[in-house]
N, C-alpha and C positions, 0 to 999 in steps of 0.2 A: 641300833634299833631301827633306824631308817634304812639300813642296808638291806633288810629283807623285803622291802617294797620295791616294785618296779617303777620306772619313770612314769608310766601311764597311771599307775595308782597314786603316785605322788602328785601328778598334775590334777587328777580328780579331787584329791584331798585339798590342794590349794584352791581349786575352783570352788569347792564346797565352802572352804574357809572364807574366800572372797565374797561369795553370796551371803554367807552368814554375817560377815562384817558390813556389807552393804545394807542388809536388813536392820542391823543395829544402828548404824549411822542414820538411816532413814527415820527410824523411830525416835532417835535421840535429838536430831537437829533439823532435818529437812521438814518434818511434819510441822514443827513450830514455825519455821520460816514460811511455809505455805499458808499456815493459819494467819500469820502476821500480814502477809500480802493480801489475803482475803479481807482481813479487818481494815487495812488501809484503804482498799477499794470501796468497802462499805462506808467508811468515814468520808471519803471524797464524794461519794454519791449523796450522802446526807448533807454535806457542806454545800453542794450545788443546789440541793433542794431548799436549803434555808435561804440562799440568795434569791430564789424565785418566790419564796414565802414573803420576803420583805416587799417585793414588788406587788404581790397579790394583796398584802395588807394595805398598801398605799391605794391600790385600785378600789378595794372595798371601802376604805375611808372616803374616797371621792364619791362613790356610789351612795354612801350613807348621807353625805352632805347634799347630794342631788335629791335624794328621797326626802330629806327634811325640807328642802326648798319646795318640793312638789306637794307635800302634805300640809304646808302652812307653817306659820311661826309657832315654835314649840315652847317659847319662853314666856308666854302670856297665859294668865289664869283663865279658866273657862268662863268665869263671870265677866271678865273684860271682853272676851271673844263674843259672848252673847250680847253685851252692850254695843260692841262695834257692829255686829250684824243688824241689830235693831236700828241704830242710828243711820247706817248706810241704806237700809231699806226705806226708812222714813224720809231721808233726804232724796233718795231716788224716786220714791213714790209720789212726792209732790210734783215733780216735773213730768212724770209719765202716767199719772192717774192710776196708780196702784196703791191699794189700801192694805194695811196689815190687819188680818182678821183674827188670827189665833197664834199664840205662842205656847208651846208645851214646855214642861220642865226639862232641864238638861239631863240627859241619860248618860251615865258614865259606866264604862266597862274597863276593867283593869286586867292586863296581862303581865307577864314577868317583866317585859321591857318597856311597855307603853301603857298609858292610860288614854282611852279613846272617849272623847266627849261628843255626844250627838245632840244637835238642836233641830227641832222640827218646827217650821214656821209655815203658816197658811196665809196666803195673800189673795186678794180679789182685785180684778181689773180687766182691762181689755187684753186680747190675745197678744197684740204687739207690745203692750206695756209689760205684760208678764214675761214675754220672751226676751225683751231687752233687759229686764231686771235679772233674769237668769243668766243671760250672756254677760252682763256687767259683773255679777257676783262670781261667775266662773273665771273670768279673765282678769278682773281688776282687784278683787278682794283677796288679801294676802293672809288673813288671820285664820281662816278655815276654808275647807274645800267643799264644793257642792258635790254630793255623792248620789243624790236621787232627786228627781223632779216628777211629781205626779199631777197632771192637770185633769180637772173634771168640771162639769157644769151642773148647775142646779136651776130648777125653774122656781121663780119667785112669783107667787100668785098675788095679784092686786085685786082685792075683792070690790073695791070701789068702781073700777072700770071693767071688771070681768075680763081682764087681759093678763096674760102671763108673760114674764120676761126672763130670758136666760141670763144667768150670771156665771162667769168663768172664774174658777178658783185654781190655785196651784199650791201644793204642799211641797216645800223645799227642805231637803235634809242636808244639814251641814255637819261635817265631822272635823274635829280638831284633835290632833294627837299631841300628847305630852310624854316625853321620855322620863321614865322613873329613875 
């Protein structure tokens, strides 16, 4: 049966059979090997990424600790913080002629992660006294942070002498954060 074909035809047949055999072996084994190599490469990339994630988590934890230090002590209740603010202002006010004028009720705002407590306090005194109080509260007070200071003056009329006197006031906003 193979005698009726020439060597050229036999070689073409072998070449076709070899190509067909190569295609079958490629489909049956080489494709799986290449897929396995790609999967190994993806897994190695993910492994390298997880090593960086651990370092990133440590960095984020350090940043959270630094932020907690910047925003004040978070383990103290808002009533205690308000009492600390009042006692610090009253102690400081005796030395620097600053008087506590008004204390508003603590405002609280809740988010998913934090509860934010705001205390608004009005004081009256001289410019240097108020400025030194704000400086002291901003740098030395660790229970809450000064977030806003608004200074204004009002005229006080004295009807006995027909003279007016300017009084300087400041409203100081403190915020205290507590993690939920």
